C-alpha positions, 0 to 999 in steps of 0.5 A: 790157497783157496779164494775166500768168500765174504758176505756182503750187502748188495748196497755196497756194489756200484759201477762194477766195484764193491767197497766196504768197511767195518767188520768185512774190512777187518776180517779181510785185511787185518785178520786174513792180511789180503792185499791188492791183487788178491782174488776174492768172492763176495756173496750178497743177501739177494743170493748172488756170488760176485768174483773179483779182485782187491782193487784198493786197501785204504786205512779203514776201507777196501775196494774190490773190482768185480770181473763177474757174477752169478747166482749162488749154487745152493748145496741142496737146491731140492730141499724145501724152503724152511721158515722158522717161525719163532716166538721171541725167547729170553736172553741169547737164545735168539742168537743161538737159534739164528746161528744153529738155524743158519747152519742147518739150512733154514731159508729164513727166520720169522721172529715175533712176540708171543703172548708168553714171551718173557722178552719184550721189544719196544717199537723203538728198538726194532730197527736196531734188533733186526740189524743185530739178528741179520748181522748174526745170520750173515756171520753164521752163513759166512762161517758155515760156507753157506752161499746165501744169507737167511733173512730175519724179519719181525712181527709184534705178535702171533696174529701178524706172524700167521697172517704173513705165512704163504707156505705149502706146508704149515706146522705149529709145535704144540705140547697140547696136540694128541692127534697128530705127531710130527713123524706121522705128518711128515711121513705122509706130507710128501716133500713140499717146496716150502715149509714153515714151523712155528715155535712157542716161547719158554712158557709155550703157546697160548691156547688163543695163539694155537687157534689163530695159527690153526685158522690160518692153515697151521697143522698143530703136531706133537713132538711125543713125550719130549718137552724140548726147550724153545731153542732146542725145538728149532735145531731139532726140527731143522735136523729132522728135515734135512735128514728126511729131505735134505742132504743129511 
């Protein structure tokens, strides 16, 4: 049987042992029925993989004795680091974007409140939302076998989101663009080390947001005659990038 890998938080590791309860415990002990002495791998949010054996199984928690650790080896370390800068969509579309984006190799996600976003997040909701979103990306990474975990962060508006960008290539998908197509821009760009793509909510970007992103080095690009749903756009752009510069 192959050694199982679990996604954990690095804070769970102390003095050569990793201990945890909750979802990881349930999956390890109650679902897979692993026992004391079984070998496991633990991957954390810092890109490290820890090798060890189960040392103790209690009623609600489990401890793993770590024998060695090393940086995770990405399947395709030559691909650009891609950030999906996504305006908050309605309902459970955020979950889909995080799940499929993780599968398709997004390095991280920067969610923000768009001027036309129907969904809103109050200040007192931000921490709980971030915890939930990061749990979703962690679980998606575990399910698809990624050795790293894409982080999810939040900014209240497009202004803060654009100010945070420090990527080699910066794009904003905008249906109002008439000169630059995504195909032409990617063909001429060469492979960047890092790439960020800004995607609007269901109602699209407000022109003021497009102007602000443009002032911060984002190039507006068109997807042609097709108008994609906001959740489809993020999936499509990641698949395109993986095909051009990744391992697809």
